N, C-alpha and C positions, 0 to 999 in steps of 0.2 A: 713623710714619704716612706713608703714601705720598701724595704730592700729585699729583692728576690735573689735567687741563686745566680741569675745571669749578671746582675749588678755586682754581686759579691765577687764572682770569679773574674769579672772584667777588672775590678780593682786589684785582685790578687795578681793577675797576669800583668797588669800595668806596673805595679810596684816591683814585681820580679824582673820585668824587662828593664826598668830603669836601673835596678841594682846590677843586672847583668852587664849593661852598658858601662857602668862605672868600674866594675871588676875587670872587664876587658881592657878598658883604658889604663887601669893600674898595671896590668900585665904588659901592655904595649910600652909603657914608660918605665919598666923595671930598671933600665940602664940609663935613664935620663938623669943627669946630675941635678940635685936640688928638688926633684919631684916628690910631692907628698901624696900618699895614698888617700883616696876619697871613697866614701861609702855613704849609704843612707840606712837609717833604721827601718827595716821592713815593717815593723809594727806601727811606727809613726806614719809611714807612707800609706799603709793600708787604712789606718784610722782617718787620715786626712782625706783620702780619696772617697771613703764611704760617707763621710760627713758632708762633703761638697764635691761631687763628681766633676764639676766644671772648674775646680780650683787648679792652679798651676801645680806641676809636680813638686814633690818635696825637695827642698834644697839639699844638695850633698854637703857632707861635713868631712873635715880632715880626720883621719884616724889618729888617736892619741896613743895607741898601743904599739906602734911599730918601732923597731930599733933602727935608728938613723945611722947610715953608713958614713964612711969618710967623705963621700961625694955629696952628702946631704939628702940622699934618697932613702926613704923608709919603706919601700915596697919589698915584701918577702914573697918571692914567687911561689914557694910551697904553700903558704897560708892563702894566697890569692887563688891558687888552683883549687884548694880545698873548698874555699868559699864559693867559687864559681861552680864547682861540681854539686855542692849542696843546693845552691840556688837553681841550677839546671834541673836537678831531681824534683825540686818543689814545683817548677814550671811544668814539667812533664806530668806530675801527679795532678795538678790543677787542670791542665788541658785534657787529660784522660777522663777525669771526673766530669768535666763540663761536656765533653763529647758524649759520654755515656748517658748523662742526664738528659741532654737534648734528644738523643736517639730514643730514649725511653718515653719522653714526652711526645715525640712524633708518633711513636707506635701507639700510645694511648689515645691519640686524637684520630687515628685512622678508624674508619667504620669497620664493624665486624663483617668479615666476608660471608659468614653463615646467616647473617640477617637477624640474629637473635640478640 
């Protein structure tokens, strides 16, 4: 199967969306006692989606790098916000490239108004 830029950017946006959902959930549970931050590896999610687009989304994993507070929660709001901002920028970049690429493709497919 040949992978075109539409399939690639579908996988990029899908993996980014899954990660954004997990990061938002981490932020929402920052004060929940015993909550453990979850995330996915963007690289693994992208590779999995490109290998088999019909496969289930990548399973989230607990983060092992968080400092656990007295209440058992390991969410750091600062690092979650940074991760969410970086992921958002990646999504905007992918969506912008996809939009421009499809606009260029549509322009190329239009007939020449001069007839030449």
